[in-house]
ChimeraX commands (.cxc) that place a marker at each C-alpha (Angstrom):
marker #1 position 0.00,0.00,0.00 radius 0.5
marker #1 position 1.25,3.51,-0.82 radius 0.5
marker #1 position 1.99,5.78,2.10 radius 0.5
marker #1 position -0.37,8.71,2.64 radius 0.5
marker #1 position 1.90,11.57,3.70 radius 0.5
marker #1 position -0.58,14.38,4.31 radius 0.5
marker #1 position -1.31,16.04,7.64 radius 0.5
marker #1 position -4.53,17.67,6.36 radius 0.5
marker #1 position -7.17,17.26,3.66 radius 0.5
marker #1 position -7.92,20.79,2.48 radius 0.5
marker #1 position -8.68,20.45,-1.22 radius 0.5
marker #1 position -8.60,18.07,-4.17 radius 0.5
marker #1 position -5.71,20.00,-5.71 radius 0.5
marker #1 position -3.43,18.70,-2.94 radius 0.5
marker #1 position -4.09,15.06,-3.88 radius 0.5
marker #1 position -2.20,13.13,-6.56 radius 0.5
marker #1 position -3.77,10.39,-8.69 radius 0.5
marker #1 position -2.10,7.91,-6.31 radius 0.5
marker #1 position -3.56,9.65,-3.24 radius 0.5
marker #1 position -7.08,9.63,-4.69 radius 0.5
marker #1 position -6.79,5.98,-5.71 radius 0.5
marker #1 position -5.52,5.05,-2.24 radius 0.5
marker #1 position -8.44,6.85,-0.54 radius 0.5
marker #1 position -11.00,5.17,-2.83 radius 0.5
marker #1 position -9.40,1.71,-2.41 radius 0.5
marker #1 position -9.30,2.17,1.38 radius 0.5
marker #1 position -12.93,3.32,1.46 radius 0.5
marker #1 position -13.95,0.29,-0.58 radius 0.5
marker #1 position -12.28,-2.05,1.90 radius 0.5
marker #1 position -13.80,-0.24,4.91 radius 0.5
marker #1 position -17.36,-0.36,3.54 radius 0.5
marker #1 position -17.73,-3.91,4.78 radius 0.5
marker #1 position -17.57,-2.71,8.41 radius 0.5
marker #1 position -20.91,-0.90,7.98 radius 0.5
marker #1 position -22.62,-4.18,6.99 radius 0.5
marker #1 position -21.62,-6.07,10.16 radius 0.5
marker #1 position -23.88,-6.71,13.14 radius 0.5
marker #1 position -21.37,-4.84,15.31 radius 0.5
marker #1 position -20.35,-1.89,13.17 radius 0.5
marker #1 position -17.13,-1.04,14.96 radius 0.5
marker #1 position -13.39,-1.75,14.75 radius 0.5
marker #1 position -10.72,-0.58,17.22 radius 0.5
marker #1 position -8.49,1.01,14.55 radius 0.5
marker #1 position -8.55,4.58,15.92 radius 0.5
marker #1 position -9.17,3.84,19.60 radius 0.5
marker #1 position -7.75,6.65,21.73 radius 0.5
marker #1 position -7.84,9.19,18.87 radius 0.5
marker #1 position -10.13,12.22,19.10 radius 0.5
marker #1 position -12.02,13.98,16.30 radius 0.5
marker #1 position -13.66,17.40,16.72 radius 0.5
marker #1 position -16.47,18.28,14.29 radius 0.5
marker #1 position -16.59,22.10,14.19 radius 0.5
marker #1 position -19.41,23.37,11.98 radius 0.5
marker #1 position -20.10,27.08,11.45 radius 0.5
marker #1 position -22.90,26.25,8.97 radius 0.5
marker #1 position -25.87,23.89,9.26 radius 0.5
marker #1 position -25.23,20.39,7.94 radius 0.5
marker #1 position -27.01,17.10,8.44 radius 0.5
marker #1 position -25.39,14.67,6.01 radius 0.5
marker #1 position -21.75,15.74,6.28 radius 0.5
marker #1 position -21.58,16.19,10.05 radius 0.5
marker #1 position -23.50,12.99,10.80 radius 0.5
marker #1 position -21.39,11.12,8.26 radius 0.5
marker #1 position -18.10,12.25,9.87 radius 0.5
marker #1 position -19.49,11.43,13.31 radius 0.5
marker #1 position -20.53,7.91,12.28 radius 0.5
marker #1 position -17.24,7.36,10.41 radius 0.5
marker #1 position -15.17,8.28,13.47 radius 0.5
marker #1 position -17.29,6.17,15.83 radius 0.5
marker #1 position -17.06,3.11,13.55 radius 0.5
marker #1 position -13.29,3.37,13.84 radius 0.5
marker #1 position -13.62,3.75,17.67 radius 0.5
marker #1 position -12.38,7.36,17.76 radius 0.5
marker #1 position -13.85,9.74,20.35 radius 0.5
marker #1 position -15.91,12.50,18.73 radius 0.5
marker #1 position -16.89,15.96,19.90 radius 0.5
marker #1 position -19.25,18.27,18.03 radius 0.5
marker #1 position -19.22,22.07,18.13 radius 0.5
marker #1 position -21.41,24.56,16.30 radius 0.5
marker #1 position -20.75,28.27,15.86 radius 0.5
marker #1 position -23.82,29.12,17.97 radius 0.5
marker #1 position -22.54,26.93,20.79 radius 0.5
marker #1 position -18.95,28.18,20.71 radius 0.5
marker #1 position -17.07,31.27,21.90 radius 0.5
marker #1 position -17.17,32.68,18.34 radius 0.5
marker #1 position -20.56,34.20,19.21 radius 0.5
marker #1 position -18.76,36.10,21.99 radius 0.5
marker #1 position -16.27,37.58,19.55 radius 0.5
marker #1 position -13.49,34.99,19.72 radius 0.5
marker #1 position -11.60,34.62,16.43 radius 0.5
marker #1 position -11.26,31.32,14.58 radius 0.5
marker #1 position -7.53,31.25,15.39 radius 0.5
marker #1 position -8.13,31.82,19.12 radius 0.5
marker #1 position -10.76,29.09,19.15 radius 0.5
marker #1 position -8.42,26.76,17.28 radius 0.5
marker #1 position -5.57,27.37,19.69 radius 0.5
marker #1 position -7.87,26.65,22.62 radius 0.5
marker #1 position -8.99,23.44,20.92 radius 0.5
marker #1 position -5.35,22.56,20.21 radius 0.5
marker #1 position -4.60,22.93,23.93 radius 0.5
marker #1 position -7.01,20.01,24.46 radius 0.5
marker #1 position -4.89,17.88,22.08 radius 0.5
marker #1 position -7.42,16.66,19.48 radius 0.5
marker #1 position -6.02,14.59,16.63 radius 0.5
marker #1 position -8.31,15.86,13.86 radius 0.5
marker #1 position -10.53,18.93,13.47 radius 0.5
marker #1 position -13.23,18.66,10.80 radius 0.5
marker #1 position -14.16,22.24,9.86 radius 0.5
marker #1 position -17.05,23.66,7.86 radius 0.5
marker #1 position -16.93,27.42,7.53 radius 0.5
marker #1 position -18.69,30.09,5.41 radius 0.5
marker #1 position -15.37,31.83,4.65 radius 0.5
marker #1 position -13.23,30.56,1.80 radius 0.5
marker #1 position -9.79,29.52,3.06 radius 0.5
marker #1 position -10.75,29.09,6.75 radius 0.5
marker #1 position -9.50,25.44,6.95 radius 0.5
marker #1 position -6.19,26.44,5.31 radius 0.5
marker #1 position -5.72,29.19,7.91 radius 0.5
marker #1 position -6.52,26.75,10.71 radius 0.5
marker #1 position -4.13,24.09,9.37 radius 0.5
marker #1 position -1.22,26.55,9.45 radius 0.5
marker #1 position -1.86,27.48,13.07 radius 0.5
marker #1 position -2.29,24.10,14.74 radius 0.5
marker #1 position -0.54,20.74,14.78 radius 0.5
marker #1 position -3.78,18.69,14.67 radius 0.5
marker #1 position -4.89,17.49,11.26 radius 0.5
marker #1 position -7.59,19.58,9.57 radius 0.5
marker #1 position -10.24,18.23,7.20 radius 0.5
marker #1 position -12.12,20.73,5.04 radius 0.5
marker #1 position -15.83,19.86,5.26 radius 0.5
marker #1 position -16.70,22.82,3.02 radius 0.5
marker #1 position -15.31,26.36,2.98 radius 0.5
marker #1 position -17.36,29.15,1.44 radius 0.5
marker #1 position -17.68,28.64,-2.30 radius 0.5
marker #1 position -14.25,27.02,-2.51 radius 0.5
marker #1 position -14.10,23.24,-1.96 radius 0.5
marker #1 position -15.70,20.19,-0.35 radius 0.5
marker #1 position -13.12,17.45,-1.00 radius 0.5
marker #1 position -14.76,14.52,0.82 radius 0.5
marker #1 position -17.96,15.04,-1.19 radius 0.5
marker #1 position -15.97,14.78,-4.43 radius 0.5
marker #1 position -14.24,11.64,-3.14 radius 0.5
marker #1 position -17.52,9.94,-2.24 radius 0.5
marker #1 position -18.91,10.91,-5.65 radius 0.5
marker #1 position -15.84,9.40,-7.31 radius 0.5
marker #1 position -16.19,6.21,-5.27 radius 0.5
marker #1 position -19.84,5.93,-6.33 radius 0.5
marker #1 position -18.93,6.47,-9.99 radius 0.5
marker #1 position -16.11,3.90,-9.83 radius 0.5
marker #1 position -18.39,1.32,-8.20 radius 0.5
marker #1 position -21.03,1.72,-10.93 radius 0.5
marker #1 position -18.72,2.16,-13.91 radius 0.5
marker #1 position -15.60,0.27,-12.85 radius 0.5
marker #1 position -13.41,3.27,-13.70 radius 0.5
marker #1 position -13.26,7.06,-13.84 radius 0.5
marker #1 position -10.72,7.56,-16.61 radius 0.5
marker #1 position -12.31,8.26,-19.99 radius 0.5
marker #1 position -15.88,8.71,-18.68 radius 0.5
marker #1 position -18.02,11.55,-20.02 radius 0.5
marker #1 position -19.53,13.45,-17.08 radius 0.5
marker #1 position -21.96,16.41,-17.05 radius 0.5
marker #1 position -22.25,18.68,-14.00 radius 0.5
marker #1 position -25.36,20.87,-14.20 radius 0.5
marker #1 position -26.59,23.75,-12.05 radius 0.5
marker #1 position -25.16,26.53,-9.91 radius 0.5
marker #1 position -21.49,26.00,-10.82 radius 0.5
marker #1 position -20.36,29.43,-9.54 radius 0.5
marker #1 position -21.43,28.90,-5.93 radius 0.5
marker #1 position -20.86,25.14,-5.70 radius 0.5
marker #1 position -17.85,23.88,-3.75 radius 0.5
marker #1 position -19.02,20.37,-4.71 radius 0.5
marker #1 position -18.66,21.28,-8.40 radius 0.5
marker #1 position -15.20,22.77,-7.88 radius 0.5
marker #1 position -13.86,19.76,-5.98 radius 0.5
marker #1 position -15.39,17.33,-8.47 radius 0.5
marker #1 position -14.01,19.21,-11.47 radius 0.5
marker #1 position -10.48,19.12,-10.00 radius 0.5
marker #1 position -10.72,15.47,-8.92 radius 0.5
marker #1 position -12.51,14.03,-11.95 radius 0.5
marker #1 position -10.29,15.75,-14.52 radius 0.5
marker #1 position -7.20,14.67,-12.56 radius 0.5
marker #1 position -8.43,11.07,-12.76 radius 0.5
marker #1 position -8.91,11.35,-16.53 radius 0.5
marker #1 position -12.65,11.98,-16.89 radius 0.5
marker #1 position -14.01,14.41,-19.49 radius 0.5
marker #1 position -16.21,16.97,-17.73 radius 0.5
marker #1 position -18.89,19.21,-19.25 radius 0.5
marker #1 position -20.58,21.91,-17.15 radius 0.5
marker #1 position -23.98,23.45,-17.79 radius 0.5
marker #1 position -26.36,25.90,-16.16 radius 0.5
marker #1 position -27.67,29.45,-16.51 radius 0.5
marker #1 position -24.98,31.77,-17.95 radius 0.5
marker #1 position -25.17,33.81,-14.71 radius 0.5
marker #1 position -24.09,30.69,-12.77 radius 0.5
marker #1 position -21.11,29.69,-14.92 radius 0.5
marker #1 position -17.81,31.24,-13.73 radius 0.5
marker #1 position -15.73,33.17,-16.24 radius 0.5
marker #1 position -12.75,31.27,-17.65 radius 0.5
marker #1 position -13.93,27.94,-16.16 radius 0.5
marker #1 position -12.54,26.27,-19.30 radius 0.5
marker #1 position -9.09,26.82,-17.78 radius 0.5
marker #1 position -9.97,23.97,-15.38 radius 0.5
marker #1 position -10.09,21.63,-18.39 radius 0.5
marker #1 position -13.89,21.48,-18.73 radius 0.5
marker #1 position -16.26,22.16,-21.60 radius 0.5
marker #1 position -19.18,24.59,-21.23 radius 0.5
marker #1 position -22.52,23.70,-22.84 radius 0.5
marker #1 position -25.32,26.01,-21.68 radius 0.5
marker #1 position -28.22,23.89,-22.93 radius 0.5
marker #1 position -28.66,21.00,-20.44 radius 0.5
marker #1 position -30.31,18.75,-23.05 radius 0.5
marker #1 position -27.14,19.09,-25.15 radius 0.5
marker #1 position -24.89,18.76,-22.10 radius 0.5
marker #1 position -26.29,15.33,-21.11 radius 0.5
marker #1 position -26.06,13.83,-24.61 radius 0.5
marker #1 position -24.12,10.54,-24.58 radius 0.5
marker #1 position -22.92,11.12,-21.00 radius 0.5
marker #1 position -22.00,8.28,-18.63 radius 0.5
marker #1 position -22.75,10.34,-15.52 radius 0.5
marker #1 position -25.05,13.32,-14.91 radius 0.5
marker #1 position -24.45,15.21,-11.67 radius 0.5
marker #1 position -27.07,17.77,-10.66 radius 0.5
marker #1 position -26.31,20.56,-8.17 radius 0.5
marker #1 position -28.49,22.27,-5.60 radius 0.5
marker #1 position -29.34,25.93,-6.19 radius 0.5
marker #1 position -27.56,27.72,-3.36 radius 0.5
marker #1 position -29.72,30.74,-2.70 radius 0.5
marker #1 position -27.96,31.29,0.64 radius 0.5
marker #1 position -24.64,31.97,-1.15 radius 0.5
marker #1 position -25.98,34.33,-3.81 radius 0.5
marker #1 position -25.71,38.06,-3.20 radius 0.5
marker #1 position -28.01,38.70,-6.18 radius 0.5
marker #1 position -30.81,36.61,-7.62 radius 0.5
marker #1 position -29.29,35.03,-10.71 radius 0.5
marker #1 position -32.46,33.72,-12.38 radius 0.5
marker #1 position -36.06,35.00,-12.62 radius 0.5
marker #1 position -37.84,32.27,-10.62 radius 0.5
marker #1 position -37.56,28.68,-9.42 radius 0.5
marker #1 position -40.28,27.71,-11.89 radius 0.5
marker #1 position -38.32,29.14,-14.79 radius 0.5
marker #1 position -35.10,27.47,-13.56 radius 0.5
marker #1 position -36.92,24.12,-13.35 radius 0.5
marker #1 position -38.35,24.44,-16.83 radius 0.5
marker #1 position -35.00,25.32,-18.47 radius 0.5
marker #1 position -32.39,23.57,-16.31 radius 0.5
marker #1 position -34.20,20.87,-14.30 radius 0.5
marker #1 position -33.36,17.24,-15.10 radius 0.5
marker #1 position -36.41,15.38,-16.42 radius 0.5
marker #1 position -36.89,11.86,-17.74 radius 0.5
marker #1 position -37.21,13.35,-21.22 radius 0.5
marker #1 position -33.85,15.15,-21.10 radius 0.5
marker #1 position -32.18,12.07,-19.59 radius 0.5
marker #1 position -33.12,10.01,-22.67 radius 0.5
marker #1 position -30.30,11.75,-24.52 radius 0.5
marker #1 position -27.68,10.29,-22.16 radius 0.5
marker #1 position -26.27,6.76,-22.40 radius 0.5
marker #1 position -28.69,3.96,-21.51 radius 0.5
marker #1 position -26.66,3.04,-18.42 radius 0.5
marker #1 position -26.24,6.67,-17.29 radius 0.5
marker #1 position -25.77,7.30,-13.57 radius 0.5
marker #1 position -27.66,10.24,-12.01 radius 0.5
marker #1 position -26.13,11.96,-8.96 radius 0.5
marker #1 position -26.98,14.81,-6.58 radius 0.5
marker #1 position -25.03,15.86,-3.46 radius 0.5
marker #1 position -28.24,16.73,-1.60 radius 0.5
marker #1 position -30.34,18.12,-0.18 radius 0.5
marker #1 position -32.55,17.86,-3.27 radius 0.5
marker #1 position -34.96,20.62,-4.26 radius 0.5
marker #1 position -37.47,18.23,-5.80 radius 0.5
marker #1 position -39.13,19.57,-8.91 radius 0.5
marker #1 position -36.48,22.28,-9.29 radius 0.5
marker #1 position -33.04,20.78,-10.15 radius 0.5
marker #1 position -34.44,17.30,-10.64 radius 0.5
marker #1 position -37.87,15.70,-10.87 radius 0.5
marker #1 position -38.91,13.10,-8.29 radius 0.5
marker #1 position -39.32,10.60,-11.14 radius 0.5
marker #1 position -35.59,10.88,-11.96 radius 0.5
marker #1 position -34.36,11.26,-8.35 radius 0.5
marker #1 position -36.16,8.07,-7.31 radius 0.5
marker #1 position -35.66,6.27,-10.63 radius 0.5
marker #1 position -33.47,3.29,-11.52 radius 0.5
marker #1 position -30.55,5.43,-12.79 radius 0.5
marker #1 position -30.28,7.40,-9.53 radius 0.5
marker #1 position -27.42,6.62,-7.10 radius 0.5
marker #1 position -28.21,9.43,-4.66 radius 0.5
marker #1 position -28.64,7.09,-1.66 radius 0.5
marker #1 position -25.48,5.19,-2.66 radius 0.5
marker #1 position -23.65,8.52,-2.39 radius 0.5
marker #1 position -24.84,8.86,1.23 radius 0.5
marker #1 position -23.67,5.31,2.05 radius 0.5
marker #1 position -20.31,5.94,0.40 radius 0.5
marker #1 position -19.95,9.19,2.37 radius 0.5
marker #1 position -19.41,7.22,5.57 radius 0.5
marker #1 position -16.87,4.87,3.91 radius 0.5
marker #1 position -14.87,7.72,2.36 radius 0.5
marker #1 position -14.75,9.67,5.61 radius 0.5
marker #1 position -13.65,6.53,7.45 radius 0.5
marker #1 position -10.87,6.16,4.88 radius 0.5
marker #1 position -9.76,9.80,5.20 radius 0.5
marker #1 position -9.70,9.64,9.02 radius 0.5
marker #1 position -7.82,6.34,8.93 radius 0.5
marker #1 position -5.21,7.56,6.43 radius 0.5
marker #1 position -4.65,10.91,8.14 radius 0.5
marker #1 position -4.39,9.35,11.61 radius 0.5
marker #1 position -2.95,5.94,10.75 radius 0.5
marker #1 position -1.23,6.45,7.43 radius 0.5
marker #1 position 0.36,9.86,7.99 radius 0.5
marker #1 position 4.06,9.65,8.82 radius 0.5
marker #1 position 5.88,12.57,10.45 radius 0.5
marker link #1:1,2 radius 0.2
marker link #1:2,3 radius 0.2
marker link #1:3,4 radius 0.2
marker link #1:4,5 radius 0.2
marker link #1:5,6 radius 0.2
marker link #1:6,7 radius 0.2
marker link #1:7,8 radius 0.2
marker link #1:8,9 radius 0.2
marker link #1:9,10 radius 0.2
marker link #1:10,11 radius 0.2
marker link #1:11,12 radius 0.2
marker link #1:12,13 radius 0.2
marker link #1:13,14 radius 0.2
marker link #1:14,15 radius 0.2
marker link #1:15,16 radius 0.2
marker link #1:16,17 radius 0.2
marker link #1:17,18 radius 0.2
marker link #1:18,19 radius 0.2
marker link #1:19,20 radius 0.2
marker link #1:20,21 radius 0.2
marker link #1:21,22 radius 0.2
marker link #1:22,23 radius 0.2
marker link #1:23,24 radius 0.2
marker link #1:24,25 radius 0.2
marker link #1:25,26 radius 0.2
marker link #1:26,27 radius 0.2
marker link #1:27,28 radius 0.2
marker link #1:28,29 radius 0.2
marker link #1:29,30 radius 0.2
marker link #1:30,31 radius 0.2
marker link #1:31,32 radius 0.2
marker link #1:32,33 radius 0.2
marker link #1:33,34 radius 0.2
marker link #1:34,35 radius 0.2
marker link #1:35,36 radius 0.2
marker link #1:36,37 radius 0.2
marker link #1:37,38 radius 0.2
marker link #1:38,39 radius 0.2
marker link #1:39,40 radius 0.2
marker link #1:40,41 radius 0.2
marker link #1:41,42 radius 0.2
marker link #1:42,43 radius 0.2
marker link #1:43,44 radius 0.2
marker link #1:44,45 radius 0.2
marker link #1:45,46 radius 0.2
marker link #1:46,47 radius 0.2
marker link #1:47,48 radius 0.2
marker link #1:48,49 radius 0.2
marker link #1:49,50 radius 0.2
marker link #1:50,51 radius 0.2
marker link #1:51,52 radius 0.2
marker link #1:52,53 radius 0.2
marker link #1:53,54 radius 0.2
marker link #1:54,55 radius 0.2
marker link #1:55,56 radius 0.2
marker link #1:56,57 radius 0.2
marker link #1:57,58 radius 0.2
marker link #1:58,59 radius 0.2
marker link #1:59,60 radius 0.2
marker link #1:60,61 radius 0.2
marker link #1:61,62 radius 0.2
marker link #1:62,63 radius 0.2
marker link #1:63,64 radius 0.2
marker link #1:64,65 radius 0.2
marker link #1:65,66 radius 0.2
marker link #1:66,67 radius 0.2
marker link #1:67,68 radius 0.2
marker link #1:68,69 radius 0.2
marker link #1:69,70 radius 0.2
marker link #1:70,71 radius 0.2
marker link #1:71,72 radius 0.2
marker link #1:72,73 radius 0.2
marker link #1:73,74 radius 0.2
marker link #1:74,75 radius 0.2
marker link #1:75,76 radius 0.2
marker link #1:76,77 radius 0.2
marker link #1:77,78 radius 0.2
marker link #1:78,79 radius 0.2
marker link #1:79,80 radius 0.2
marker link #1:80,81 radius 0.2
marker link #1:81,82 radius 0.2
marker link #1:82,83 radius 0.2
marker link #1:83,84 radius 0.2
marker link #1:84,85 radius 0.2
marker link #1:85,86 radius 0.2
marker link #1:86,87 radius 0.2
marker link #1:87,88 radius 0.2
marker link #1:88,89 radius 0.2
marker link #1:89,90 radius 0.2
marker link #1:90,91 radius 0.2
marker link #1:91,92 radius 0.2
marker link #1:92,93 radius 0.2
marker link #1:93,94 radius 0.2
marker link #1:94,95 radius 0.2
marker link #1:95,96 radius 0.2
marker link #1:96,97 radius 0.2
marker link #1:97,98 radius 0.2
marker link #1:98,99 radius 0.2
marker link #1:99,100 radius 0.2
marker link #1:100,101 radius 0.2
marker link #1:101,102 radius 0.2
marker link #1:102,103 radius 0.2
marker link #1:103,104 radius 0.2
marker link #1:104,105 radius 0.2
marker link #1:105,106 radius 0.2
marker link #1:106,107 radius 0.2
marker link #1:107,108 radius 0.2
marker link #1:108,109 radius 0.2
marker link #1:109,110 radius 0.2
marker link #1:110,111 radius 0.2
marker link #1:111,112 radius 0.2
marker link #1:112,113 radius 0.2
marker link #1:113,114 radius 0.2
marker link #1:114,115 radius 0.2
marker link #1:115,116 radius 0.2
marker link #1:116,117 radius 0.2
marker link #1:117,118 radius 0.2
marker link #1:118,119 radius 0.2
marker link #1:119,120 radius 0.2
marker link #1:120,121 radius 0.2
marker link #1:121,122 radius 0.2
marker link #1:122,123 radius 0.2
marker link #1:123,124 radius 0.2
marker link #1:124,125 radius 0.2
marker link #1:125,126 radius 0.2
marker link #1:126,127 radius 0.2
marker link #1:127,128 radius 0.2
marker link #1:128,129 radius 0.2
marker link #1:129,130 radius 0.2
marker link #1:130,131 radius 0.2
marker link #1:131,132 radius 0.2
marker link #1:132,133 radius 0.2
marker link #1:133,134 radius 0.2
marker link #1:134,135 radius 0.2
marker link #1:135,136 radius 0.2
marker link #1:136,137 radius 0.2
marker link #1:137,138 radius 0.2
marker link #1:138,139 radius 0.2
marker link #1:139,140 radius 0.2
marker link #1:140,141 radius 0.2
marker link #1:141,142 radius 0.2
marker link #1:142,143 radius 0.2
marker link #1:143,144 radius 0.2
marker link #1:144,145 radius 0.2
marker link #1:145,146 radius 0.2
marker link #1:146,147 radius 0.2
marker link #1:147,148 radius 0.2
marker link #1:148,149 radius 0.2
marker link #1:149,150 radius 0.2
marker link #1:150,151 radius 0.2
marker link #1:151,152 radius 0.2
marker link #1:152,153 radius 0.2
marker link #1:153,154 radius 0.2
marker link #1:154,155 radius 0.2
marker link #1:155,156 radius 0.2
marker link #1:156,157 radius 0.2
marker link #1:157,158 radius 0.2
marker link #1:158,159 radius 0.2
marker link #1:159,160 radius 0.2
marker link #1:160,161 radius 0.2
marker link #1:161,162 radius 0.2
marker link #1:162,163 radius 0.2
marker link #1:163,164 radius 0.2
marker link #1:164,165 radius 0.2
marker link #1:165,166 radius 0.2
marker link #1:166,167 radius 0.2
marker link #1:167,168 radius 0.2
marker link #1:168,169 radius 0.2
marker link #1:169,170 radius 0.2
marker link #1:170,171 radius 0.2
marker link #1:171,172 radius 0.2
marker link #1:172,173 radius 0.2
marker link #1:173,174 radius 0.2
marker link #1:174,175 radius 0.2
marker link #1:175,176 radius 0.2
marker link #1:176,177 radius 0.2
marker link #1:177,178 radius 0.2
marker link #1:178,179 radius 0.2
marker link #1:179,180 radius 0.2
marker link #1:180,181 radius 0.2
marker link #1:181,182 radius 0.2
marker link #1:182,183 radius 0.2
marker link #1:183,184 radius 0.2
marker link #1:184,185 radius 0.2
marker link #1:185,186 radius 0.2
marker link #1:186,187 radius 0.2
marker link #1:187,188 radius 0.2
marker link #1:188,189 radius 0.2
marker link #1:189,190 radius 0.2
marker link #1:190,191 radius 0.2
marker link #1:191,192 radius 0.2
marker link #1:192,193 radius 0.2
marker link #1:193,194 radius 0.2
marker link #1:194,195 radius 0.2
marker link #1:195,196 radius 0.2
marker link #1:196,197 radius 0.2
marker link #1:197,198 radius 0.2
marker link #1:198,199 radius 0.2
marker link #1:199,200 radius 0.2
marker link #1:200,201 radius 0.2
marker link #1:201,202 radius 0.2
marker link #1:202,203 radius 0.2
marker link #1:203,204 radius 0.2
marker link #1:204,205 radius 0.2
marker link #1:205,206 radius 0.2
marker link #1:206,207 radius 0.2
marker link #1:207,208 radius 0.2
marker link #1:208,209 radius 0.2
marker link #1:209,210 radius 0.2
marker link #1:210,211 radius 0.2
marker link #1:211,212 radius 0.2
marker link #1:212,213 radius 0.2
marker link #1:213,214 radius 0.2
marker link #1:214,215 radius 0.2
marker link #1:215,216 radius 0.2
marker link #1:216,217 radius 0.2
marker link #1:217,218 radius 0.2
marker link #1:218,219 radius 0.2
marker link #1:219,220 radius 0.2
marker link #1:220,221 radius 0.2
marker link #1:221,222 radius 0.2
marker link #1:222,223 radius 0.2
marker link #1:223,224 radius 0.2
marker link #1:224,225 radius 0.2
marker link #1:225,226 radius 0.2
marker link #1:226,227 radius 0.2
marker link #1:227,228 radius 0.2
marker link #1:228,229 radius 0.2
marker link #1:229,230 radius 0.2
marker link #1:230,231 radius 0.2
marker link #1:231,232 radius 0.2
marker link #1:232,233 radius 0.2
marker link #1:233,234 radius 0.2
marker link #1:234,235 radius 0.2
marker link #1:235,236 radius 0.2
marker link #1:236,237 radius 0.2
marker link #1:237,238 radius 0.2
marker link #1:238,239 radius 0.2
marker link #1:239,240 radius 0.2
marker link #1:240,241 radius 0.2
marker link #1:241,242 radius 0.2
marker link #1:242,243 radius 0.2
marker link #1:243,244 radius 0.2
marker link #1:244,245 radius 0.2
marker link #1:245,246 radius 0.2
marker link #1:246,247 radius 0.2
marker link #1:247,248 radius 0.2
marker link #1:248,249 radius 0.2
marker link #1:249,250 radius 0.2
marker link #1:250,251 radius 0.2
marker link #1:251,252 radius 0.2
marker link #1:252,253 radius 0.2
marker link #1:253,254 radius 0.2
marker link #1:254,255 radius 0.2
marker link #1:255,256 radius 0.2
marker link #1:256,257 radius 0.2
marker link #1:257,258 radius 0.2
marker link #1:258,259 radius 0.2
marker link #1:259,260 radius 0.2
marker link #1:260,261 radius 0.2
marker link #1:261,262 radius 0.2
marker link #1:262,263 radius 0.2
marker link #1:263,264 radius 0.2
marker link #1:264,265 radius 0.2
marker link #1:265,266 radius 0.2
marker link #1:266,267 radius 0.2
marker link #1:267,268 radius 0.2
marker link #1:268,269 radius 0.2
marker link #1:269,270 radius 0.2
marker link #1:270,271 radius 0.2
marker link #1:271,272 radius 0.2
marker link #1:272,273 radius 0.2
marker link #1:273,274 radius 0.2
marker link #1:274,275 radius 0.2
marker link #1:275,276 radius 0.2
marker link #1:276,277 radius 0.2
marker link #1:277,278 radius 0.2
marker link #1:278,279 radius 0.2
marker link #1:279,280 radius 0.2
marker link #1:280,281 radius 0.2
marker link #1:281,282 radius 0.2
marker link #1:282,283 radius 0.2
marker link #1:283,284 radius 0.2
marker link #1:284,285 radius 0.2
marker link #1:285,286 radius 0.2
marker link #1:286,287 radius 0.2
marker link #1:287,288 radius 0.2
marker link #1:288,289 radius 0.2
marker link #1:289,290 radius 0.2
marker link #1:290,291 radius 0.2
marker link #1:291,292 radius 0.2
marker link #1:292,293 radius 0.2
marker link #1:293,294 radius 0.2
marker link #1:294,295 radius 0.2
marker link #1:295,296 radius 0.2
marker link #1:296,297 radius 0.2
marker link #1:297,298 radius 0.2
marker link #1:298,299 radius 0.2
marker link #1:299,300 radius 0.2
marker link #1:300,301 radius 0.2
marker link #1:301,302 radius 0.2
marker link #1:302,303 radius 0.2
marker link #1:303,304 radius 0.2
marker link #1:304,305 radius 0.2
marker link #1:305,306 radius 0.2
marker link #1:306,307 radius 0.2
marker link #1:307,308 radius 0.2
marker link #1:308,309 radius 0.2
view
């Protein structure tokens, strides 16, 4: 097995093809633990993981919590409303106070881009980026890649469409970096107001019409509209967005017969994707949730067990 020599997981750009493959292989082997009667192994006994979330999250925080507990690590959860940050304490001060308690890993979700990078420089504990502003969400990209590899047997050479609010999506950014690095061909689509300028420099193709974007694709990944991250309304109405950019059974007919449909959740049913497609036979949305636990187990294991000083 290759050695994983990272202290932190901050973004997909920090990971080589070998790193990504090692994480996916490790996650695949750890999935079996979640099918046992007793879903626990002593691998990380005595290690401590702090989940520090400045934004609401159900899937990601629960997934990290379950992942750590299945590896027998001790977990502690903090939210911004329950921390000293509401009293004016800075992120660095909070981090240094946490560091004084000697945690092994801090999992951070923060509304400011770059917050996990700042934290990682200040403390000796490992830092995992669970989403920073509109920048990245690396473990989501890794679980998406694991799901794709399970269904397709590979990532290299696949044709993948990512459709929706590309500008504000950290999921899109992490997936674009990871998927292109692994040799997939990525097309992005969405309203022109939601496509970043010069995104082609990331090695992707832009096709504004979603019906054209999904043609002959192996994977179609829909994104949630992130109204909470938009300073201006970038489309006239949800109804109009749904009629022009929502994924329907009709549009999906243009993709390959064995196309895989993905969504990071939470789904706005009837807006980005119809219920018929979300609950249909091509959807792997619940597989993504299952794989989220396995990938986060793998990341915790590799950072705490595979990292060599």
